[in-house]
TIBAZA-996299 format. One record per atom (N, C-alpha, C): atom name; x, y, z; residue number from 1; chain. Coordinates in pm, whole numbers, always signed. Last residue first. Example, Ala and Ser with C-alpha at 12.3 -4.5 7.8 and 13.67 -1.06 7.14 Angstrom:
BEGIN
R   name        u        v        w   resi   chain
R      N    +1285     -225     +708      2       A
R     CA    +1367     -106     +714      2       A
R      C    +1290       +3     +787      2       A
R      N    +1319     -569     +780      1       A
R     CA    +1230     -450     +780      1       A
R      C    +1320     -330     +780      1       A
REM end
This chain:
BEGIN
R   name        u        v        w   resi   chain
R      N   +13519   +18325   +19053    193       A
R     CA   +13420   +18390   +19047    193       A
R      C   +13334   +18288   +19160    193       A
R      N   +13842   +18351   +19027    192       A
R     CA   +13754   +18255   +19106    192       A
R      C   +13662   +18342   +19105    192       A
R      N   +14060   +18304   +18731    191       A
R     CA   +13949   +18386   +18764    191       A
R      C   +13919   +18267   +18850    191       A
R      N   +14396   +18308   +18690    190       A
R     CA   +14349   +18229   +18757    190       A
R      C   +14222   +18350   +18791    190       A
R      N   +14728   +18331   +18420    189       A
R     CA   +14565   +18420   +18565    189       A
R      C   +14410   +18335   +18515    189       A
R      N   +15026   +18275   +18412    188       A
R     CA   +14912   +18270   +18451    188       A
R      C   +14827   +18319   +18491    188       A
R      N   +15298   +18383   +18286    187       A
R     CA   +15203   +18405   +18411    187       A
R      C   +15026   +18396   +18352    187       A
R      N   +15396   +18322   +17928    186       A
R     CA   +15328   +18260   +18032    186       A
R      C   +15289   +18406   +18168    186       A
R      N   +15416   +18503   +17760    185       A
R     CA   +15412   +18326   +17693    185       A
R      C   +15398   +18253   +17824    185       A
R      N   +15384   +18758   +17568    184       A
R     CA   +15339   +18766   +17657    184       A
R      C   +15377   +18574   +17668    184       A
R      N   +15604   +18971   +17412    183       A
R     CA   +15519   +18878   +17383    183       A
R      C   +15521   +18790   +17541    183       A
R      N   +15733   +19242   +17457    182       A
R     CA   +15728   +19201   +17442    182       A
R      C   +15601   +19056   +17453    182       A
R      N   +15694   +19568   +17269    181       A
R     CA   +15632   +19497   +17383    181       A
R      C   +15713   +19332   +17352    181       A
R      N   +15962   +19810   +17234    180       A
R     CA   +15857   +19681   +17112    180       A
R      C   +15782   +19599   +17278    180       A
R      N   +16117   +19998   +17243    179       A
R     CA   +16008   +20006   +17306    179       A
R      C   +15916   +19878   +17216    179       A
R      N   +16417   +20050   +17295    178       A
R     CA   +16359   +19923   +17193    178       A
R      C   +16245   +19920   +17294    178       A
R      N   +16657   +20245   +17248    177       A
R     CA   +16525   +20248   +17284    177       A
R      C   +16474   +20157   +17204    177       A
R      N   +17022   +20064   +17107    176       A
R     CA   +16871   +20164   +17134    176       A
R      C   +16709   +20160   +17174    176       A
R      N   +17034   +20217   +17406    175       A
R     CA   +17133   +20260   +17283    175       A
R      C   +17082   +20088   +17188    175       A
R      N   +16901   +20463   +17674    174       A
R     CA   +16942   +20289   +17637    174       A
R      C   +16985   +20328   +17454    174       A
R      N   +17045   +20658   +17884    173       A
R     CA   +16943   +20663   +17756    173       A
R      C   +17001   +20514   +17701    173       A
R      N   +16994   +20474   +18255    172       A
R     CA   +17084   +20545   +18118    172       A
R      C   +17005   +20601   +17996    172       A
R      N   +17052   +20260   +18464    171       A
R     CA   +17019   +20384   +18469    171       A
R      C   +17093   +20413   +18385    171       A
R      N   +17060   +19957   +18699    170       A
R     CA   +17112   +20043   +18582    170       A
R      C   +16988   +20138   +18530    170       A
R      N   +16868   +19875   +19049    169       A
R     CA   +16852   +19917   +18875    169       A
R      C   +16955   +19967   +18809    169       A
R      N   +16866   +19587   +19202    168       A
R     CA   +17002   +19795   +19195    168       A
R      C   +16874   +19787   +19032    168       A
R      N   +16788   +19460   +19567    167       A
R     CA   +16755   +19456   +19448    167       A
R      C   +16815   +19633   +19408    167       A
R      N   +16920   +19455   +19845    166       A
R     CA   +16745   +19381   +19827    166       A
R      C   +16806   +19376   +19641    166       A
R      N   +17139   +19552   +20054    165       A
R     CA   +17092   +19584   +19913    165       A
R      C   +17025   +19444   +19862    165       A
R      N   +17089   +19577   +20416    164       A
R     CA   +17144   +19508   +20238    164       A
R      C   +17076   +19490   +20133    164       A
R      N   +17153   +19711   +20754    163       A
R     CA   +17127   +19720   +20552    163       A
R      C   +17205   +19625   +20484    163       A
R      N   +17307   +19810   +20943    162       A
R     CA   +17202   +19697   +20935    162       A
R      C   +17151   +19673   +20849    162       A
R      N   +17544   +19943   +20882    161       A
R     CA   +17548   +19833   +20903    161       A
R      C   +17424   +19723   +20943    161       A
R      N   +17393   +20160   +20584    160       A
R     CA   +17423   +20109   +20686    160       A
R      C   +17454   +20005   +20724    160       A
R      N   +17611   +20266   +20315    159       A
R     CA   +17541   +20134   +20380    159       A
R      C   +17530   +20137   +20521    159       A
R      N   +17793   +20431   +20220    158       A
R     CA   +17724   +20509   +20321    158       A
R      C   +17589   +20362   +20300    158       A
R      N   +18068   +20365   +20123    157       A
R     CA   +17966   +20426   +20029    157       A
R      C   +17855   +20509   +20085    157       A
R      N   +18160   +20174   +20377    156       A
R     CA   +18222   +20301   +20312    156       A
R      C   +18148   +20416   +20168    156       A
R      N   +17895   +19961   +20298    155       A
R     CA   +17925   +20040   +20407    155       A
R      C   +18020   +20190   +20399    155       A
R      N   +18027   +19911   +19980    154       A
R     CA   +17893   +19932   +20017    154       A
R      C   +17880   +20032   +20103    154       A
R      N   +18283   +19724   +20111    153       A
R     CA   +18260   +19864   +20018    153       A
R      C   +18138   +19970   +19993    153       A
R      N   +18126   +19608   +20348    152       A
R     CA   +18197   +19684   +20317    152       A
R      C   +18299   +19757   +20250    152       A
R      N   +18063   +19398   +20152    151       A
R     CA   +17951   +19463   +20174    151       A
R      C   +18009   +19616   +20266    151       A
R      N   +18174   +19267   +19956    150       A
R     CA   +18089   +19344   +19887    150       A
R      C   +18071   +19450   +20029    150       A
R      N   +18325   +19144   +20131    149       A
R     CA   +18416   +19248   +20003    149       A
R      C   +18307   +19354   +19970    149       A
R      N   +18118   +18982   +20263    148       A
R     CA   +18195   +19074   +20377    148       A
R      C   +18263   +19183   +20281    148       A
R      N   +17848   +18892   +20101    147       A
R     CA   +17953   +18878   +20061    147       A
R      C   +17994   +19040   +20176    147       A
R      N   +17544   +18970   +20144    146       A
R     CA   +17605   +18896   +20203    146       A
R      C   +17802   +18870   +20263    146       A
R      N   +17487   +19017   +19907    145       A
R     CA   +17422   +19080   +19994    145       A
R      C   +17520   +19008   +20115    145       A
R      N   +17509   +18916   +19573    144       A
R     CA   +17653   +18926   +19693    144       A
R      C   +17595   +18977   +19809    144       A
R      N   +17256   +18904   +19539    143       A
R     CA   +17303   +18788   +19530    143       A
R      C   +17426   +18748   +19634    143       A
R      N   +17265   +19188   +19550    142       A
R     CA   +17146   +19106   +19598    142       A
R      C   +17215   +18978   +19648    142       A
R      N   +17365   +19232   +19305    141       A
R     CA   +17460   +19269   +19457    141       A
R      C   +17298   +19224   +19535    141       A
R      N   +17241   +19088   +19064    140       A
R     CA   +17371   +19060   +19148    140       A
R      C   +17442   +19100   +19294    140       A
R      N   +16984   +19213   +18965    139       A
R     CA   +17021   +19107   +19084    139       A
R      C   +17201   +19061   +19195    139       A
R      N   +16915   +19503   +18864    138       A
R     CA   +17049   +19416   +18893    138       A
R      C   +16985   +19381   +18972    138       A
R      N   +16707   +19586   +18569    137       A
R     CA   +16700   +19505   +18743    137       A
R      C   +16845   +19463   +18683    137       A
R      N   +16719   +19826   +18376    136       A
R     CA   +16720   +19709   +18417    136       A
R      C   +16740   +19683   +18523    136       A
R      N   +16619   +20135   +18119    135       A
R     CA   +16660   +20074   +18213    135       A
R      C   +16687   +19930   +18282    135       A
R      N   +16648   +20437   +17945    134       A
R     CA   +16661   +20223   +17972    134       A
R      C   +16662   +20248   +18084    134       A
R      N   +16382   +20690   +17957    133       A
R     CA   +16525   +20630   +17963    133       A
R      C   +16523   +20469   +17953    133       A
R      N   +16195   +20834   +17847    132       A
R     CA   +16266   +20799   +17748    132       A
R      C   +16409   +20740   +17754    132       A
R      N   +16039   +20843   +18087    131       A
R     CA   +16153   +21031   +18015    131       A
R      C   +16264   +20948   +17941    131       A
R      N   +15907   +20623   +18118    130       A
R     CA   +15780   +20747   +18033    130       A
R      C   +15915   +20877   +18036    130       A
R      N   +16067   +20465   +18175    129       A
R     CA   +16009   +20410   +18038    129       A
R      C   +15955   +20576   +18005    129       A
R      N   +16111   +20557   +18444    128       A
R     CA   +16283   +20587   +18294    128       A
R      C   +16225   +20542   +18210    128       A
R      N   +15850   +20467   +18532    127       A
R     CA   +15932   +20622   +18524    127       A
R      C   +16054   +20651   +18463    127       A
R      N   +15906   +20189   +18518    126       A
R     CA   +15816   +20260   +18479    126       A
R      C   +15851   +20393   +18431    126       A
R      N   +16146   +20190   +18702    125       A
R     CA   +16123   +20142   +18558    125       A
R      C   +16062   +20166   +18479    125       A
R      N   +16066   +20271   +18990    124       A
R     CA   +16110   +20333   +18911    124       A
R      C   +16185   +20355   +18742    124       A
R      N   +15829   +20114   +19033    123       A
R     CA   +15790   +20224   +19023    123       A
R      C   +15921   +20294   +18889    123       A
R      N   +16053   +19853   +19036    122       A
R     CA   +15927   +19860   +18925    122       A
R      C   +15881   +19987   +18935    122       A
R      N   +16196   +19905   +19301    121       A
R     CA   +16282   +19962   +19174    121       A
R      C   +16188   +19908   +19048    121       A
R      N   +15943   +19949   +19458    120       A
R     CA   +16027   +20079   +19421    120       A
R      C   +16098   +20092   +19310    120       A
R      N   +15931   +19665   +19469    119       A
R     CA   +15796   +19785   +19475    119       A
R      C   +15841   +19954   +19414    119       A
R      N   +16138   +19582   +19598    118       A
R     CA   +16078   +19536   +19451    118       A
R      C   +15989   +19620   +19354    118       A
R      N   +16171   +19688   +19853    117       A
R     CA   +16257   +19730   +19729    117       A
R      C   +16231   +19753   +19612    117       A
R      N   +15947   +19559   +19904    116       A
R     CA   +15926   +19689   +19966    116       A
R      C   +16074   +19773   +19848    116       A
R      N   +16042   +19290   +19939    115       A
R     CA   +15952   +19318   +19852    115       A
R      C   +15932   +19494   +19866    115       A
R      N   +16258   +19277   +20104    114       A
R     CA   +16291   +19260   +19951    114       A
R      C   +16146   +19335   +19892    114       A
R      N   +16173   +19338   +20365    113       A
R     CA   +16276   +19426   +20253    113       A
R      C   +16186   +19401   +20158    113       A
R      N   +15953   +19292   +20562    112       A
R     CA   +15879   +19344   +20357    112       A
R      C   +16029   +19371   +20299    112       A
R      N   +16083   +19218   +20782    111       A
R     CA   +16049   +19160   +20706    111       A
R      C   +15992   +19189   +20570    111       A
R      N   +16380   +19343   +20842    110       A
R     CA   +16244   +19379   +20856    110       A
R      C   +16153   +19281   +20734    110       A
R      N   +16701   +19293   +20921    109       A
R     CA   +16540   +19216   +20998    109       A
R      C   +16396   +19232   +21021    109       A
R      N   +16792   +19443   +20723    108       A
R     CA   +16790   +19344   +20733    108       A
R      C   +16720   +19181   +20803    108       A
R      N   +16694   +19716   +20591    107       A
R     CA   +16692   +19714   +20687    107       A
R      C   +16683   +19542   +20701    107       A
R      N   +16755   +19830   +20223    106       A
R     CA   +16642   +19818   +20331    106       A
R      C   +16732   +19723   +20460    106       A
R      N   +16844   +19948   +19918    105       A
R     CA   +16883   +19893   +20057    105       A
R      C   +16778   +19851   +20153    105       A
R      N   +16881   +19963   +19616    104       A
R     CA   +16799   +19989   +19723    104       A
R      C   +16808   +19848   +19841    104       A
R      N   +17103   +20143   +19415    103       A
R     CA   +17090   +19996   +19490    103       A
R      C   +16951   +20056   +19614    103       A
R      N   +17174   +20242   +19066    102       A
R     CA   +17065   +20289   +19201    102       A
R      C   +17049   +20144   +19258    102       A
R      N   +17404   +20416   +18876    101       A
R     CA   +17312   +20270   +18898    101       A
R      C   +17287   +20307   +19074    101       A
R      N   +17433   +20524   +18562    100       A
R     CA   +17358   +20531   +18676    100       A
R      C   +17372   +20376   +18730    100       A
R      N   +17538   +20513   +18330     99       A
R     CA   +17582   +20588   +18400     99       A
R      C   +17548   +20584   +18490     99       A
R      N   +17652   +20131   +18267     98       A
R     CA   +17522   +20225   +18268     98       A
R      C   +17585   +20351   +18396     98       A
R      N   +17770   +19893   +18202     97       A
R     CA   +17815   +20050   +18120     97       A
R      C   +17678   +20102   +18121     97       A
R      N   +17658   +19685   +18275     96       A
R     CA   +17572   +19728   +18150     96       A
R      C   +17703   +19838   +18143     96       A
R      N   +17670   +19565   +18507     95       A
R     CA   +17540   +19689   +18520     95       A
R      C   +17577   +19690   +18407     95       A
R      N   +17878   +19382   +18554     94       A
R     CA   +17725   +19335   +18574     94       A
R      C   +17623   +19485   +18543     94       A
R      N   +18049   +19271   +18381     93       A
R     CA   +18089   +19411   +18383     93       A
R      C   +17900   +19403   +18458     93       A
R      N   +18321   +19055   +18324     92       A
R     CA   +18220   +19140   +18338     92       A
R      C   +18190   +19216   +18404     92       A
R      N   +18589   +18888   +18214     91       A
R     CA   +18508   +18987   +18151     91       A
R      C   +18368   +19043   +18153     91       A
R      N   +18700   +18741   +18311     90       A
R     CA   +18805   +18864   +18369     90       A
R      C   +18636   +18921   +18269     90       A
R      N   +18569   +18472   +18328     89       A
R     CA   +18669   +18521   +18247     89       A
R      C   +18737   +18643   +18221     89       A
R      N   +18462   +18425   +18575     88       A
R     CA   +18646   +18340   +18572     88       A
R      C   +18640   +18368   +18434     88       A
R      N   +18290   +18584   +18496     87       A
R     CA   +18375   +18713   +18597     87       A
R      C   +18495   +18621   +18578     87       A
R      N   +18113   +18447   +18336     86       A
R     CA   +18144   +18570   +18288     86       A
R      C   +18272   +18643   +18382     86       A
R      N   +18009   +18275   +18552     85       A
R     CA   +18140   +18190   +18425     85       A
R      C   +18158   +18309   +18361     85       A
R      N   +17906   +18413   +18706     84       A
R     CA   +18029   +18352   +18809     84       A
R      C   +18114   +18339   +18668     84       A
R      N   +17707   +18502   +18550     83       A
R     CA   +17775   +18576   +18640     83       A
R      C   +17902   +18557   +18632     83       A
R      N   +17516   +18222   +18478     82       A
R     CA   +17658   +18373   +18369     82       A
R      C   +17733   +18459   +18456     82       A
R      N   +17458   +18210   +18715     81       A
R     CA   +17561   +18116   +18627     81       A
R      C   +17611   +18175   +18521     81       A
R      N   +17311   +18363   +18812     80       A
R     CA   +17390   +18370   +18852     80       A
R      C   +17519   +18303   +18772     80       A
R      N   +17116   +18323   +18491     79       A
R     CA   +17192   +18412   +18530     79       A
R      C   +17310   +18419   +18600     79       A
R      N   +17040   +17985   +18599     78       A
R     CA   +17065   +18052   +18499     78       A
R      C   +17140   +18182   +18506     78       A
R      N   +17064   +17918   +18950     77       A
R     CA   +16956   +17985   +18854     77       A
R      C   +17050   +18057   +18716     77       A
R      N   +17165   +17582   +18940     76       A
R     CA   +17172   +17711   +18993     76       A
R      C   +17108   +17836   +18889     76       A
R      N   +17179   +17267   +18874     75       A
R     CA   +17023   +17363   +18921     75       A
R      C   +17067   +17539   +18950     75       A
R      N   +17466   +17223   +19016     74       A
R     CA   +17348   +17233   +18895     74       A
R      C   +17224   +17237   +19063     74       A
R      N   +17699   +17536   +19002     73       A
R     CA   +17651   +17415   +19083     73       A
R      C   +17503   +17353   +19005     73       A
R      N   +18037   +17710   +18965     72       A
R     CA   +17862   +17683   +18960     72       A
R      C   +17829   +17525   +19021     72       A
R      N   +18198   +17919   +19242     71       A
R     CA   +18187   +17738   +19172     71       A
R      C   +17989   +17744   +19116     71       A
R      N   +18346   +18181   +19312     70       A
R     CA   +18227   +18097   +19365     70       A
R      C   +18239   +18034   +19221     70       A
R      N   +18497   +18394   +19275     69       A
R     CA   +18593   +18300   +19347     69       A
R      C   +18463   +18145   +19378     69       A
R      N   +18417   +18502   +19009     68       A
R     CA   +18481   +18445   +18973     68       A
R      C   +18542   +18394   +19156     68       A
R      N   +18245   +18726   +19237     67       A
R     CA   +18174   +18615   +19123     67       A
R      C   +18292   +18499   +19126     67       A
R      N   +18440   +18881   +19296     66       A
R     CA   +18379   +18770   +19410     66       A
R      C   +18326   +18722   +19303     66       A
R      N   +18512   +19015   +19075     65       A
R     CA   +18645   +18916   +19139     65       A
R      C   +18605   +18851   +19255     65       A
R      N   +18312   +19156   +19016     64       A
R     CA   +18330   +19051   +18886     64       A
R      C   +18447   +18964   +18978     64       A
R      N   +18302   +19346   +19213     63       A
R     CA   +18154   +19250   +19181     63       A
R      C   +18235   +19093   +19104     63       A
R      N   +18540   +19463   +19169     62       A
R     CA   +18482   +19381   +19258     62       A
R      C   +18365   +19247   +19283     62       A
R      N   +18483   +19564   +18918     61       A
R     CA   +18580   +19539   +18971     61       A
R      C   +18593   +19419   +19079     61       A
R      N   +18222   +19741   +19040     60       A
R     CA   +18212   +19660   +18888     60       A
R      C   +18343   +19572   +18872     60       A
R      N   +18313   +19913   +19180     59       A
R     CA   +18241   +19827   +19223     59       A
R      C   +18242   +19698   +19178     59       A
R      N   +18529   +20041   +19054     58       A
R     CA   +18577   +19968   +19215     58       A
R      C   +18403   +19878   +19223     58       A
R      N   +18334   +20179   +18874     57       A
R     CA   +18406   +20099   +18798     57       A
R      C   +18515   +19978   +18920     57       A
R      N   +18242   +20268   +19077     56       A
R     CA   +18172   +20250   +18993     56       A
R      C   +18240   +20130   +18895     56       A
R      N   +18428   +20516   +19138     55       A
R     CA   +18306   +20442   +19263     55       A
R      C   +18227   +20297   +19185     55       A
R      N   +18454   +20672   +18867     54       A
R     CA   +18571   +20571   +18956     54       A
R      C   +18478   +20472   +19095     54       A
R      N   +18195   +20766   +18816     53       A
R     CA   +18297   +20641   +18740     53       A
R      C   +18365   +20546   +18797     53       A
R      N   +17961   +20814   +18995     52       A
R     CA   +18078   +20880   +19029     52       A
R      C   +18133   +20676   +18900     52       A
R      N   +17651   +20738   +19082     51       A
R     CA   +17738   +20785   +18920     51       A
R      C   +17844   +20809   +18903     51       A
R      N   +17435   +20562   +19245     50       A
R     CA   +17594   +20571   +19214     50       A
R      C   +17556   +20664   +19092     50       A
R      N   +17269   +20621   +19538     49       A
R     CA   +17288   +20631   +19361     49       A
R      C   +17419   +20659   +19382     49       A
R      N   +17087   +20434   +19699     48       A
R     CA   +17197   +20496   +19687     48       A
R      C   +17212   +20547   +19577     48       A
R      N   +16734   +20455   +19894     47       A
R     CA   +16839   +20478   +19786     47       A
R      C   +16982   +20522   +19758     47       A
R      N   +16626   +20230   +20122     46       A
R     CA   +16738   +20329   +20166     46       A
R      C   +16827   +20322   +19958     46       A
R      N   +16349   +20178   +20265     45       A
R     CA   +16417   +20164   +20158     45       A
R      C   +16475   +20287   +20182     45       A
R      N   +16146   +20243   +20528     44       A
R     CA   +16207   +20237   +20470     44       A
R      C   +16357   +20221   +20418     44       A
R      N   +15826   +20304   +20476     43       A
R     CA   +15902   +20376   +20374     43       A
R      C   +16067   +20392   +20477     43       A
R      N   +15613   +20178   +20576     42       A
R     CA   +15744   +20141   +20703     42       A
R      C   +15852   +20286   +20644     42       A
R      N   +15368   +20098   +20545     41       A
R     CA   +15367   +20235   +20503     41       A
R      C   +15533   +20298   +20580     41       A
R      N   +15312   +19837   +20623     40       A
R     CA   +15287   +19948   +20686     40       A
R      C   +15358   +20058   +20647     40       A
R      N   +15578   +19818   +20352     39       A
R     CA   +15493   +19747   +20422     39       A
R      C   +15441   +19819   +20531     39       A
R      N   +15475   +20022   +20094     38       A
R     CA   +15591   +19982   +20184     38       A
R      C   +15522   +19904   +20274     38       A
R      N   +15432   +20155   +19697     37       A
R     CA   +15397   +20109   +19849     37       A
R      C   +15533   +20031   +19937     37       A
R      N   +15683   +20443   +19655     36       A
R     CA   +15600   +20293   +19607     36       A
R      C   +15576   +20266   +19737     36       A
R      N   +15784   +20662   +19660     35       A
R     CA   +15639   +20707   +19640     35       A
R      C   +15571   +20506   +19596     35       A
R      N   +16054   +20654   +19579     34       A
R     CA   +16014   +20742   +19705     34       A
R      C   +15852   +20676   +19733     34       A
R      N   +16036   +20571   +19285     33       A
R     CA   +16053   +20517   +19365     33       A
R      C   +16028   +20566   +19542     33       A
R      N   +15938   +20894   +19185     32       A
R     CA   +15868   +20809   +19152     32       A
R      C   +15915   +20613   +19261     32       A
R      N   +16191   +20987   +19234     31       A
R     CA   +16078   +21037   +19348     31       A
R      C   +15981   +20892   +19320     31       A
R      N   +16345   +20877   +19123     30       A
R     CA   +16403   +20889   +19245     30       A
R      C   +16301   +20866   +19333     30       A
R      N   +16293   +21008   +18854     29       A
R     CA   +16323   +20840   +18825     29       A
R      C   +16280   +20811   +19000     29       A
R      N   +16304   +21235   +18933     28       A
R     CA   +16162   +21163   +18965     28       A
R      C   +16209   +21046   +18873     28       A
R      N   +16573   +21272   +18963     27       A
R     CA   +16505   +21275   +19103     27       A
R      C   +16376   +21268   +19003     27       A
R      N   +16713   +21199   +18664     26       A
R     CA   +16750   +21127   +18792     26       A
R      C   +16573   +21136   +18880     26       A
R      N   +16529   +21491   +18597     25       A
R     CA   +16465   +21313   +18507     25       A
R      C   +16564   +21205   +18637     25       A
R      N   +16745   +21663   +18694     24       A
R     CA   +16566   +21659   +18681     24       A
R      C   +16502   +21528   +18632     24       A
R      N   +16984   +21572   +18589     23       A
R     CA   +16953   +21596   +18707     23       A
R      C   +16776   +21509   +18733     23       A
R      N   +17035   +21370   +18351     22       A
R     CA   +16966   +21478   +18393     22       A
R      C   +16911   +21495   +18517     22       A
R      N   +17293   +21102   +18240     21       A
R     CA   +17090   +21140   +18257     21       A
R      C   +17076   +21269   +18343     21       A
R      N   +17535   +21073   +18003     20       A
R     CA   +17463   +21122   +18193     20       A
R      C   +17287   +21132   +18159     20       A
R      N   +17640   +20875   +17826     19       A
R     CA   +17615   +21025   +17847     19       A
R      C   +17502   +20991   +17932     19       A
R      N   +17648   +20699   +17560     18       A
R     CA   +17822   +20700   +17705     18       A
R      C   +17709   +20883   +17737     18       A
R      N   +17435   +20476   +17598     17       A
R     CA   +17465   +20546   +17541     17       A
R      C   +17557   +20597   +17646     17       A
R      N   +17387   +20115   +17669     16       A
R     CA   +17377   +20255   +17724     16       A
R      C   +17468   +20374   +17645     16       A
R      N   +17202   +19808   +17687     15       A
R     CA   +17310   +19842   +17631     15       A
R      C   +17281   +20011   +17659     15       A
R      N   +16996   +19690   +17782     14       A
R     CA   +17154   +19602   +17821     14       A
R      C   +17313   +19686   +17794     14       A
R      N   +16730   +19649   +17939     13       A
R     CA   +16792   +19792   +17879     13       A
R      C   +16992   +19746   +17897     13       A
R      N   +16374   +19569   +17915     12       A
R     CA   +16510   +19592   +18043     12       A
R      C   +16628   +19600   +17911     12       A
R      N   +16106   +19763   +17857     11       A
R     CA   +16234   +19680   +17792     11       A
R      C   +16343   +19688   +17907     11       A
R      N   +15779   +19904   +17814     10       A
R     CA   +15895   +19910   +17942     10       A
R      C   +15960   +19753   +17914     10       A
R      N   +15536   +19882   +17740      9       A
R     CA   +15682   +19902   +17618      9       A
R      C   +15776   +19884   +17707      9       A
R      N   +15382   +19830   +17929      8       A
R     CA   +15402   +19739   +17830      8       A
R      C   +15503   +19765   +17751      8       A
R      N   +15419   +20072   +18069      7       A
R     CA   +15431   +19968   +18136      7       A
R      C   +15442   +19829   +18014      7       A
R      N   +15259   +20237   +17892      6       A
R     CA   +15446   +20270   +17914      6       A
R      C   +15514   +20122   +18006      6       A
R      N   +15052   +20184   +17831      5       A
R     CA   +15118   +20155   +17793      5       A
R      C   +15293   +20145   +17805      5       A
R      N   +14931   +20221   +18098      4       A
R     CA   +14917   +20068   +18021      4       A
R      C   +15040   +20090   +17884      4       A
R      N   +14917   +20465   +18109      3       A
R     CA   +15004   +20412   +18200      3       A
R      C   +15064   +20261   +18139      3       A
R      N   +14967   +20638   +17738      2       A
R     CA   +14902   +20639   +17885      2       A
R      C   +14957   +20486   +17990      2       A
R      N   +15182   +20880   +17613      1       A
R     CA   +15166   +20710   +17662      1       A
R      C   +15103   +20736   +17735      1       A
REM end
């Protein structure tokens, strides 16, 4: 596939096979993220790769616990509403049972922290599609990046005290792999010539 087709056929995957991602493929995905653009070429994005099932389960439980404490308010982003409601029901797995969760963190006081993490995540999702892997952007840890329970646990895993998670990505073999491009219904383009 050419690059544009890889981009067009990338889809968010929310069902994964119970199959590990090979180290070589995982490294290629990470390399794609590490070569993403960054403000002033700062290269300060910290990639945390979670594959340990016990660590993953602890994080899933903590995320569910912390979202369950929150209340839905009018005008709240619909995905956050879903996270809160599913957590309150006790049936919430924020990373869709993917075998790999890649967190992107950056310095709290760095002005391009979110942008740099976003560029890295997009590169990694495109590379994942090129390697016949599924991926999905995960916002929940960004939404909880000031939560002391979550940040304390992430610090115990290696997140620096001066960092926060600004995005994450589920990664694995899709069940099934869907490469049907989604029809464009937005993203207005204005040409000024």
